[in-house]
C-alpha positions as CSV (number, residue, x, y, z in Angstrom):
1,M,15.0,-30.4,19.5
2,S,14.8,-28.6,16.2
3,E,17.8,-27.9,14.1
4,T,17.7,-24.2,15.0
5,E,17.6,-24.9,18.7
6,S,20.6,-27.2,18.4
7,L,22.7,-24.7,16.6
8,K,25.4,-22.7,18.5
9,Q,25.2,-19.0,18.7
10,T,27.9,-16.4,18.6
11,P,27.9,-13.5,21.2
12,L,26.5,-11.3,18.4
13,H,23.5,-13.5,17.5
14,A,20.8,-11.2,19.0
15,L,22.4,-8.2,17.3
16,H,22.2,-10.0,13.9
17,V,18.5,-10.6,14.5
18,E,18.0,-7.0,15.5
19,L,19.7,-5.8,12.3
20,G,17.3,-7.9,10.2
21,A,19.7,-10.6,9.2
22,K,18.6,-13.8,7.4
23,M,20.1,-16.6,9.6
24,V,21.3,-19.9,8.3
25,P,23.1,-23.0,9.7
26,F,26.8,-22.8,9.1
27,A,29.5,-25.0,10.7
28,G,27.2,-25.8,13.6
29,Y,26.3,-22.1,14.2
30,D,23.2,-20.0,13.4
31,M,24.9,-17.4,11.3
32,P,23.9,-14.3,9.2
33,V,24.0,-15.0,5.5
34,Q,22.8,-11.5,4.5
35,Y,21.1,-8.4,5.9
36,P,18.4,-6.2,4.3
37,M,21.0,-4.6,2.0
38,G,21.4,-7.9,0.2
39,I,24.4,-9.9,-0.8
40,L,25.2,-7.8,-3.9
41,G,24.9,-4.5,-2.0
42,E,27.0,-5.9,0.9
43,H,29.7,-7.1,-1.5
44,Q,29.9,-3.7,-3.2
45,H,29.9,-1.8,0.1
46,T,32.9,-3.8,1.3
47,R,34.8,-3.2,-1.9
48,S,34.1,0.6,-1.6
49,A,33.9,1.4,2.1
50,A,34.0,-0.9,5.2
51,G,32.1,-4.1,6.1
52,L,31.8,-5.7,9.5
53,F,31.8,-9.5,9.7
54,D,31.0,-11.7,12.6
55,V,33.6,-14.6,12.4
56,S,33.3,-15.6,16.1
57,H,32.4,-19.2,14.9
58,M,36.1,-19.6,14.0
59,G,38.4,-21.3,16.6
60,Q,40.9,-19.2,18.6
61,F,43.7,-20.9,20.4
62,R,46.7,-19.9,22.4
63,I,49.9,-22.0,22.8
64,T,52.4,-21.2,25.6
65,G,55.6,-23.0,26.6
66,P,58.9,-22.3,28.3
67,S,59.6,-19.9,25.5
68,Y,58.1,-18.8,22.2
69,D,60.7,-20.8,20.3
70,A,59.6,-24.0,22.2
71,A,55.9,-23.3,21.3
72,A,56.7,-22.6,17.7
73,A,59.0,-25.6,17.4
74,A,56.2,-27.8,18.8
75,I,53.6,-26.5,16.2
76,E,56.1,-26.9,13.4
77,K,56.1,-30.6,14.0
78,L,52.4,-30.5,12.8
79,C,52.7,-27.7,10.1
80,P,55.2,-27.3,7.2
81,N,55.4,-23.5,7.7
82,D,58.1,-21.5,9.4
83,F,56.7,-20.0,12.6
84,R,60.0,-20.0,14.6
85,S,61.3,-17.0,12.7
86,L,58.3,-14.8,13.6
87,K,59.0,-11.6,15.5
88,S,56.5,-10.4,18.1
89,G,53.6,-8.9,16.3
90,Q,54.1,-10.8,13.0
91,Q,51.5,-13.1,11.5
92,R,51.8,-15.9,9.0
93,Y,49.4,-18.2,7.1
94,G,49.8,-21.9,7.4
95,F,48.2,-25.3,7.5
96,L,48.1,-28.6,9.4
97,T,49.0,-31.5,7.2
98,N,48.5,-35.3,7.4
99,T,50.9,-38.1,6.6
100,K,49.9,-38.0,2.9
101,G,50.6,-34.3,2.6
102,G,46.9,-33.4,2.6
103,I,45.6,-30.3,4.4
104,L,43.8,-30.9,7.6
105,D,43.0,-27.2,8.0
106,D,44.4,-23.8,7.1
107,L,45.1,-21.3,9.8
108,M,46.6,-18.0,10.9
109,V,49.4,-17.9,13.4
110,T,50.6,-14.7,15.2
111,R,53.4,-14.2,17.6
112,D,52.2,-12.2,20.6
113,G,55.3,-11.8,22.8
114,E,56.2,-15.3,24.0
115,T,52.7,-16.6,23.1
116,L,51.6,-18.2,19.8
117,R,48.0,-17.3,18.8
118,M,46.1,-19.4,16.2
119,V,42.8,-18.8,14.3
120,V,41.4,-22.0,12.7
121,N,38.3,-22.8,10.7
122,A,35.0,-23.3,12.5
123,G,34.2,-26.7,11.1
124,C,37.7,-28.0,12.0
125,K,38.3,-26.4,15.4
126,D,37.4,-29.3,17.6
127,A,39.4,-31.8,15.5
128,D,42.3,-29.3,15.4
129,Y,42.3,-28.8,19.1
130,S,42.4,-32.6,19.7
131,H,45.1,-33.1,17.1
132,I,47.3,-30.3,18.4
133,A,46.8,-31.2,22.1
134,A,47.6,-34.8,21.5
135,N,50.9,-33.9,19.9
136,L,52.2,-31.1,22.0
137,P,55.1,-31.8,24.4
138,K,54.3,-31.7,28.1
139,D,55.9,-28.3,28.6
140,C,53.6,-26.6,26.1
141,K,50.0,-25.7,26.9
142,L,47.1,-25.3,24.4
143,E,44.2,-23.1,25.4
144,R,40.9,-22.5,23.7
145,L,39.8,-18.9,23.7
146,D,36.1,-19.8,23.6
147,D,35.1,-16.8,25.7
148,F,36.3,-14.4,22.9
149,A,34.5,-13.2,19.9
150,L,36.2,-12.5,16.6
151,L,35.1,-9.6,14.3
152,A,36.5,-8.6,10.9
153,I,36.3,-5.1,9.5
154,Q,37.2,-5.1,5.8
155,G,37.4,-2.6,3.0
156,P,39.4,0.4,1.7
157,Q,38.0,2.6,4.5
158,A,38.6,0.1,7.3
159,G,42.0,1.4,8.2
160,A,40.7,5.0,8.6
161,V,37.8,3.8,10.8
162,I,40.0,1.8,13.2
163,A,42.7,4.6,13.3
164,R,39.9,7.0,14.3
165,L,39.1,4.8,17.3
166,A,42.6,3.5,18.0
167,P,45.3,5.8,16.6
168,G,48.0,3.3,17.2
169,S,46.6,1.0,14.6
170,A,47.7,3.3,11.8
171,Q,51.3,2.0,12.3
172,M,50.2,-1.6,11.6
173,T,50.8,-3.2,8.2
174,F,49.4,-6.3,6.6
175,M,50.0,-9.5,8.6
176,T,50.9,-7.8,11.9
177,G,49.1,-7.9,15.2
178,A,49.0,-5.8,18.3
179,V,47.0,-5.2,21.5
180,L,44.7,-2.2,21.0
181,E,42.0,-0.4,22.9
182,I,39.1,0.2,20.5
183,A,35.9,1.8,21.7
184,G,37.0,1.3,25.2
185,V,37.6,-2.5,24.8
186,K,41.0,-4.0,25.1
187,C,41.5,-6.4,22.2
188,Y,44.0,-8.2,20.0
189,A,43.9,-7.1,16.4
190,T,45.7,-8.3,13.3
191,R,45.8,-6.4,10.1
192,S,44.4,-9.2,8.0
193,G,41.2,-10.7,6.6
194,Y,39.8,-12.8,3.9
195,T,38.3,-10.5,1.3
196,G,41.4,-9.2,-0.5
197,E,40.9,-5.8,1.0
198,D,42.7,-3.9,3.8
199,G,41.2,-4.6,7.2
200,F,41.5,-6.1,10.6
201,E,40.5,-9.2,12.5
202,I,39.8,-8.3,16.1
203,S,39.6,-10.7,19.1
204,V,37.4,-9.2,21.8
205,P,36.0,-10.6,25.1
206,G,32.6,-12.2,24.3
207,A,30.9,-10.1,27.0
208,S,32.0,-6.9,25.2
209,A,31.3,-8.0,21.7
210,V,27.8,-6.4,21.2
211,A,28.8,-3.0,22.5
212,F,32.0,-3.2,20.4
213,A,30.2,-4.1,17.2
214,Q,27.6,-1.4,17.8
215,A,30.4,1.2,18.3
216,L,31.9,0.2,14.9
217,L,28.5,0.2,13.2
218,K,28.0,3.8,14.4
219,E,30.9,4.9,12.1
220,P,29.4,6.2,8.8
221,E,31.6,3.9,6.6
222,V,30.6,0.7,8.3
223,K,27.8,-1.7,7.4
224,P,27.1,-5.3,8.6
225,I,28.0,-8.0,6.1
226,G,26.9,-11.6,6.0
227,L,28.4,-15.0,4.9
228,G,27.0,-14.6,1.4
229,A,29.1,-11.6,0.5
230,R,32.1,-13.0,2.5
231,D,32.1,-15.9,0.1
232,S,31.9,-13.9,-3.1
233,L,34.6,-11.5,-1.8
234,R,37.0,-14.3,-1.0
235,L,36.3,-16.0,-4.3
236,E,37.1,-12.8,-6.3
237,A,40.3,-12.6,-4.2
238,G,41.3,-16.1,-5.2
239,L,41.3,-17.3,-1.6
240,C,40.6,-20.9,-0.7
241,L,37.7,-22.1,1.3
242,Y,38.5,-25.1,3.5
243,G,36.4,-28.1,2.8
244,S,35.9,-27.0,-0.8
245,D,39.1,-25.7,-2.5
246,I,41.5,-27.4,0.0
247,T,40.8,-30.6,1.9
248,E,42.7,-33.4,3.5
249,K,42.9,-34.9,-0.1
250,T,44.6,-31.8,-1.6
251,S,48.2,-30.9,-1.0
252,P,49.7,-27.4,-0.6
253,V,51.6,-28.0,-3.8
254,E,48.5,-28.9,-5.8
255,A,46.6,-25.9,-4.3
256,G,49.3,-23.4,-5.3
257,L,50.1,-22.6,-1.7
258,S,53.8,-23.5,-1.7
259,W,54.6,-19.8,-1.2
260,A,53.6,-20.3,2.4
261,I,56.3,-22.9,3.0
262,A,59.8,-21.5,3.6
263,E,62.9,-23.0,2.1
264,R,64.1,-24.1,5.5
265,R,61.0,-26.3,6.1
266,R,61.1,-27.7,2.6
267,K,64.7,-28.9,3.1
268,E,64.5,-30.0,6.7
269,G,61.1,-31.6,6.6
270,G,60.0,-32.8,10.1
271,F,56.3,-32.4,9.6
272,P,53.5,-34.9,8.5
273,G,53.7,-35.7,4.8
274,D,57.1,-34.1,4.4
275,A,58.4,-36.9,2.0
276,V,55.2,-36.6,-0.1
277,L,55.5,-32.8,-0.5
278,Q,59.3,-33.0,-1.1
279,K,58.6,-35.4,-4.0
280,Q,55.9,-33.1,-5.4
281,W,58.3,-30.1,-5.3
282,A,61.0,-32.2,-7.1
283,E,58.8,-34.0,-9.7
284,G,55.7,-31.8,-10.0
285,V,52.0,-32.6,-9.5
286,T,49.4,-34.1,-11.8
287,R,46.8,-31.4,-11.1
288,K,46.7,-27.8,-10.1
289,R,44.2,-25.3,-8.6
290,V,43.3,-22.6,-11.2
291,G,41.0,-19.7,-11.7
292,I,38.2,-20.2,-14.3
293,L,36.2,-17.6,-16.3
294,P,33.1,-19.0,-17.9
295,E,32.5,-17.2,-21.2
296,G,28.7,-17.1,-20.8
297,K,26.5,-15.8,-18.1
298,A,25.8,-19.1,-16.4
299,P,27.7,-19.6,-13.2
300,A,29.5,-22.9,-12.6
301,R,28.9,-24.2,-9.0
302,A,31.1,-26.5,-6.9
303,H,31.5,-30.1,-8.3
304,T,30.8,-29.0,-11.9
305,E,32.9,-31.2,-14.2
306,I,35.7,-29.6,-16.2
307,A,36.4,-31.2,-19.6
308,N,38.8,-30.6,-22.5
309,D,37.7,-29.9,-26.1
310,E,37.6,-33.7,-26.7
311,G,35.1,-34.1,-24.0
312,R,37.5,-35.9,-21.6
313,E,37.1,-35.0,-17.9
314,I,40.2,-33.1,-16.7
315,G,39.0,-31.7,-13.4
316,E,36.3,-30.2,-11.2
317,V,35.1,-26.8,-10.0
318,T,35.5,-26.4,-6.2
319,S,34.0,-22.9,-5.8
320,G,32.0,-20.9,-8.2
321,G,29.4,-18.1,-8.5
322,F,28.9,-14.6,-9.6
323,G,31.7,-12.0,-9.2
324,P,29.9,-8.7,-8.5
325,S,33.1,-6.6,-9.0
326,L,33.6,-8.2,-12.5
327,G,29.9,-8.4,-13.4
328,K,30.3,-12.0,-14.6
329,P,30.6,-15.5,-13.3
330,I,33.9,-16.7,-11.8
331,A,35.1,-20.0,-10.4
332,M,38.2,-21.9,-9.2
333,G,38.9,-25.6,-9.3
334,Y,41.5,-28.3,-10.1
335,V,42.5,-29.3,-13.6
336,A,45.2,-31.7,-15.0
337,T,48.5,-29.9,-15.0
338,A,48.8,-30.1,-18.8
339,S,45.6,-28.0,-19.1
340,A,46.4,-25.5,-16.3
341,G,48.0,-22.8,-18.5
342,I,46.5,-19.3,-18.3
343,G,44.1,-18.8,-21.2
344,N,43.7,-22.5,-21.8
345,A,40.2,-23.3,-23.2
346,V,38.1,-25.7,-21.2
347,N,34.5,-26.7,-21.0
348,L,32.2,-26.7,-17.9
349,V,29.7,-29.5,-18.1
350,V,26.5,-28.0,-16.6
351,R,23.4,-30.3,-16.7
352,G,25.0,-32.3,-19.5
353,K,25.8,-29.3,-21.6
354,A,29.4,-28.2,-22.3
355,L,29.8,-24.4,-21.7
356,P,33.0,-22.7,-22.9
357,A,35.4,-21.2,-20.3
358,R,39.1,-20.3,-19.9
359,V,41.7,-20.9,-17.3
360,A,42.3,-17.5,-15.7
361,K,44.9,-15.8,-13.4
362,M,43.9,-15.3,-9.8
363,P,43.1,-13.1,-8.0
364,F,40.2,-12.0,-10.1
365,T,40.3,-8.6,-8.4
366,P,43.5,-7.0,-7.1
367,H,44.5,-7.5,-3.5
368,R,44.6,-4.1,-1.7
369,Y,46.3,-5.0,1.5
370,H,48.0,-2.3,3.6
371,R,51.7,-3.3,3.2
372,N,53.4,0.0,4.1
């Protein structure tokens, strides 16, 4: 069996091919990396109008129990985040941690009435399911929503497009979720996404996914966008890619994600790695995730060594490339805490040559989420 034949396909696979997408293997799936418009055009279209992304390879779970509080309390034993305080229709970012305080995966959690919905990363979803299922109490049930597709519409005109098709969506704000009927399809939508722009992630039955996507693509503002532009958009927005910028060997404190952990959880603990993270909050960390702006035109890719002026290695790039909105290369990575100050001069060692760069504030482009 060839590699292509062994890859999984999302419900939208045939539509991608029909639209002229270049398909590539990603997280075990045959996925569109770009369409005829090209990555640069797709990136700029998303920043100016609305882009439609197929993210059906991601994992969608549902947890139910005797009550929402019981389900949330159960998942809080695996995550350092506060999910118990969510009201119905509220969403929160979080992560699963290991006993060393490392991040097993990052995820989105939404309260849907008495049900807890989760979206996890494609490459981690099988391990996540096994890990969560093995640790849930007997009165809680974990369900995989494999029969559902997930689409993201992102960009400054995404809100207007969805409001045109589902007027009730206009009342939704960033990090909220609701059941909507869009283009005749009953779906669950959250006003969220991973580009730094306003937009929605929409869970639809797999059998309805093609007709649903085609209906959105008929709207004049909407164009299909592939994984290439998705990556450059999230990098400009300063958002982490699991497996690169955050891994089981990086903690939320090192990654600058402590904002996602409420004071109650920091004090109470009760999650894997709690003592490690509590020590890091109290004493600090030896390295931090930072933004990096190379001073030349050469991009610094992942695993590029970061050195100080004395030539000593102080860190490594975890994501890097060209930032179309800025018209220059951008990167993020980890550096020694002493070198993590904004504006601090560093060197990127590319093919043995030290190229000047500076530590920069993230996001590189402003977030434009619909907060009110």
